[in-house]
N, C-alpha and C positions, 0 to 999 in steps of 0.2 A: 542491356549495357554490360560489357565485360569490365572486370576489375583490372588493375595493373599487372595481375599475375594470370590473366586469361580466364579468371573464374566468371561463371555466368552472372552471379549477383555479388557474392562476398563471403569470405571466410573470416570468422571472428573467434577470438578467445574471450570467454565470459568469465571474469573474476568475481565470483559471488559467494563469498563465505558468509555464514550465519553469525550474527552477533549472539544470538541465543536461539535454540531450536524452536521455542514457543513462538517468539515473535516473528520468526522467519516465514510463517505460514502464508500470509497475504502477499508478502514480497516474492516468495517462491512461485505462488500462483500467477503473479503478474509476469515474471520472467518466463515461466514455463509456457503460458498461453501466447505471449508474443513470439518467442523462439519457435514455437510449433507452427504458427502461421507463416513466419518468415521462411521456414524450411520449405514450404510450398512454393516459395518464389526464388529458390536456388541458393538460399543462404545455408551455410554450414557452420557448426559451432564445436568448440572444445570448451568444456566447463571445468573450472577450478572451484571446488566448494568443499565444505567440511561436515555437512549435516547429513545424517544417514537417510532421512526421508527425501531430502533434496537429491541425493545421489541416485536413489532408486528411481525417482520421477524424471530426472533430467537425462538418465541413461536411454530413455526412449527417443531422445532428440539428438544425441551426439555422444562422443566420448567424454568421460568424466575422469578428471584427475583429482583424487582426494587431497585435501589440504589439512594436515594435522598440526596440532599444537596451537590452534587458535583459542584465545581465551573467550570462553562463551559467556559474556555478560554485556548487558546493554551499554552502548556508547563507551566501549572500552577505549582507554587512551594508550594502551600498550601497543608496541609495534606488532604487525602480524608476524607469523613465523617466517622471518625475512629469508633465511637461507633456503627453506623449503619452497617458498613461493619463487624465489630466484631460480632454483634448479628446475622447477616445473615450467616456468616461462622459457627458460633456455631450451629445455627439451622440446617444447611445442613449437618455438620459433625456428628451431633447427630442423624439426621434422618436416614442415611444409609451409608454403607461403601464407601469410596472414594479411588481411586487409584493415583490421581494426581490432583494438583491445577494448572491450566493454566492461567497465568497472562499476559495480553496483553499490559502491559506498564512496562518497566524495573524499572522505579522509584517508582512503587507501591510495589515492592518486599520486601523492608525492612519493610514496614507497615504490609504486610501480615505475614511476618516471625515473627514479634513481637507479632501480634495477636495470631498466633498459640502457641507461647510460653506461653502467658497469659491464653490460653484455655487448657493448658496442653497437647497439641497435637504436641509436638516436633517431633514425628514420621513422621509428614507430612513435616518437613523441608527438608527431602531427597526426596520429591516428588513434588517439585516446578519446573514448566516449565515456563520460561519467553519467550515472544514472541516479537521480535523487529520488528516494522512496520516503525517507523520514529525515527531519532536521531537528536539532535540539532547540529547546526553548531558551531564549536569552531574556535577561531582565530580572524583575524582582522574584519570579518563581524559580529561577534556575538553581537556586541553592536550597530549595525546599525538598527535603528528602521524600516527601509524599508525592512529589511531582516525577521523579525518577528514582530508580533504586539506588543510584549513585549521584552526587551533585555534578552538574555540568561544569566543567572547568574551561578556562579560556584556551588551554592548549588544544582542545578538540576543535574550537572554532577557528583557531589558527591553521590546523591541518585542513579543515573544510575550506577556508579561504584560499589556502594554497592550491587545493584541488581545483577550485574555481578558476584560478589563474592559469594552471597548467593544462586543463582539459581542452581539447579542440572543439568538442561539442558537449553540451550539458543537457540531459533530458530531465525535465521537471514535470510533475503530475498535474499542475495547474498554474495559471498566471500568478496566483498569490505566492507560489513558491519562489518566484523571482524576487519579489519584494522581500520575502523572509531572508533569502540568500544574500541580498544586498545588505540587509541589517547585520547579518553574521559577519560579512566581510569588513564592514565598518567597525563592528565591535572588536574584530580581531586586529584592527589597526592597519589593514591593507588599503591601499589606494587603488580601487578598480572602479571604473565608471559603470554606471547602470547601463549606459549605451553599449559598452563592450560585452557586458553579460547578455543583453538582449540579442546581440549579434550572433552569439554562440549558443543560445538557448533554444531548445526544441520542446514545445509543450506537447507532451504525450501522456495522457492519463493511464493508469493501469488498466489493462484491457478486461472486457467482460465478453464472454463467449455466449451468444444467443443459442448456439447449438447445445452447449453443455447445460445451460438453464433449461432448455426445452427438454433435454434428456432427463434432468433431475426431476422436473415436474411429471414426466412420463413414467420414469422407472423408480425414482426415489421413494422412500418410505416417510410418510407424515408421522412424526414421533409424538404428536400431541393429538388427542381426541378433540374433535369439534365440540363446542357447547352452544346450543341454541340460546340466542339472546344475549350472549356474552361477546363483547368486543375485546379481541386479543391484540395487544401491542407487543412489539418485539424490540428489545434493546440489545443490539449486538455490539457490546463495547466492553472494554475492560472496566471493572468496578473501582475506579479510582476517583479521588475528589475532583481532579481537574477534567475528568471525562464525564461524570454524571452529576456532580454537585447536588443541586436542589431537585433534580428530576424525580427521584424516588418519592420525595416528599410531596411534590406537586401532583404526581400521578396518584398517590394515596388520597389526596383531597378529591380528585376527580372520581375515584373509585367509590367514594361515599355518596356520589350524586347519581352515577349511572353504573351498570354492571360491566366492569372491565377487568381484565387480567393482564398483568405484565410478564411477559415471557423474557427471561434473561438467558442468554447463551454467551459463550466465550468464543468469538470468531477466530481468535489466534490458535485455537485448538483443532479447528476443522482440518482434517487431512494430516494432522501431525501425530507422529508416533509417540510424542512426549505427552504426559498428562500433568506436568508441573504447572501450578498457578502461582503467579507472583504473590508474595506474602501480603502485600498491601491489598491486592485484589481479594485474597482469601478472607482477610479481616472484614472487609466491606460485605463480601458475599455471605459470611457467617451471619451478619446482622440482617440483611434484607431478605434472605431466603425464608425467614420465619414470618414475614409479613403476610397477612391473609390474601392479599391480591397479587402476590408474586409466585410465579412458577419458574424454578431453576431447571433448565433442561440442556445438559451438554449434548451437542449434536455431533456424531462421529465423523461425518464426511459431508462434502458439499452437495451431493446429490440429494441426501436426506434433508439438508438444510434448505435447498430450494423448494423440495416438495412440501416441507413444513410451512414455508412462508406462503406458498401458493394456496394451500388447502386449509390452513388453520389460523393464519395471521391476517389481520385487516389493515394495520397501520404500523409503520416503522418509526422508531425514535432514534434520531442521530445523537452522538455524544455532544457535549457543549464546549469541548475544548476550543478556546478562541483562535488558536493558531493552526488548526487542522488544515493541512495542505489538500488532502483528499481522503475520503472515507470509503474504503472498499465495502464495508458492511452496508452503509447507506446506499451505495450504488447498486449492490446486489439485490437489496430490498426493492428498489425502484425497478431494476431490470425484470423482477418477477411480477410487475404490474401493480405494486402496492405503493401508496403515498408514503413518503417519509418526511417527517416533521423535523426541522433543523433550525439552528440559531442563524440569524442573519449576520454572518461573518463572510469575509472575502472568499474563503475557501469554498463554502457551501453555496454562495450566490452564484458561482460559476456553473453548477450543474443541478441544483434543486430548483424546481418551479417557485416562482415568487410567492404563490398562494400558500406554500407550505413553510415559509420562513417566518420567524417570530423574532421580536426584540425584548420582550419582557415575559415574565412568568404568566401574568394574566393573558397575554396574547397567545402563549403556548397552550394554556388551558382551553381557550376559546376554539383554537384550531382543532385540538384533539376531540373536544366534545362535538363540534360540528361534523367532523369526519365519522364520528362514532354513530351519531343518530341519523345522518343523511346518507343513505346508501348510494344515491345517484351521484352526489357530489364526490363521495369516496372513490367510486369507480371511474368518474371522470378524471380526477386528479391522479389516480393510479395510472391510467392510460397516458396522461400528459407526462408523468414522471418517467415512465418506461420509454416513451418516444424521445424525450430529452436526453436521457442517459445513454441510449443506444446511438443517437447521433454523435455523441462525443466519444464514447468509450468502447463501442463494439470492436471486437479484436481485428476484423478485416479493415475497418477504418483506421485504427491505431497502427497496424502493421504497415499500411500504405503510407501513412504520414512518416513513419519511422524510416522506412527504407528509402523514400524520397529525399527527406531532409538529411539524414545521416550521410547517404552517398554523395549528395551535393556538397555537404559541408566538408567531407573528407576527400572529395574528388576521387572516387573510385567507381 
């Protein structure tokens, strides 16, 4: 199918600035894998971003325009560098035809919408695709400074709600994200029916590359030596209260019953040139790394991460955050053929096998102990986990869904 400008598939401008370089790692990986696969189907991209590591990686896929002046802090309420973004969009839209503008933060949509109006390109209003990677928590935890580096303010929810109304298509990582978006829209005081949101929503999880995982298992370095008779668990999560809660304590109790080790790594550092760790994470890390059953192991890149999971890890542990939309860390563990134990919440229920979901601390311990002592069960559920995640998130499947749904929605 040719686009309105005679393009074979589509040409897009991807607006993807990092809120902060550390937390951008998994988001960048998702954008990179999806765009790489779409290029094989005739798509072409210009990227607007501000993070050094992102610029280097995305240069492999298309032209990159640097975005300077962006305030690098999580969930910033500041306007983006408006004039810089306006000048860049003006240059790119004048340079050659464009079929869609793909914006990787919902709260940026109102600014881009306004810029297009000022540039006299209101025709592009109907070609805005918003991609949801993360959403702020609303409710009683929203003002807890331990929940986010800065309190979540209603202004952010208002910008997100405005983005929901203005975007022609909205890409979400799981069905649960739609429910969460609906709550944010209501909290912001906007009137937008869930039916309208469903009409524009496209459920596309962050992709996983079977080819990249196979390469990591084959070529990557396992950074942890295997120990006979010891069951290793991996917790790939930020060590913050809302992410790990009681997990460390409960695993400590299990460690007194059977020989296990908990490997803790920081997934947001994989592939990132930055080594900064959030201060709240650092405080928790300083406490838990001294525990006798804990192994702290930063893993420098994804290939080594996949090799380590495959050859040294037996069980994955997902974070317990109740409003998780999607967990790249859990998905990657499952894609490596390992069972990942997760709380029974709407986000995890969508992609984790039922046998690995728990509702209480006791149930969590029972599942972990069973997997640790029963190798046949562990291998069986590991295969089931891999099969389920690959059916939902393998990059070829995700890219096919993206290009079909987005092209149909935007009519190009």
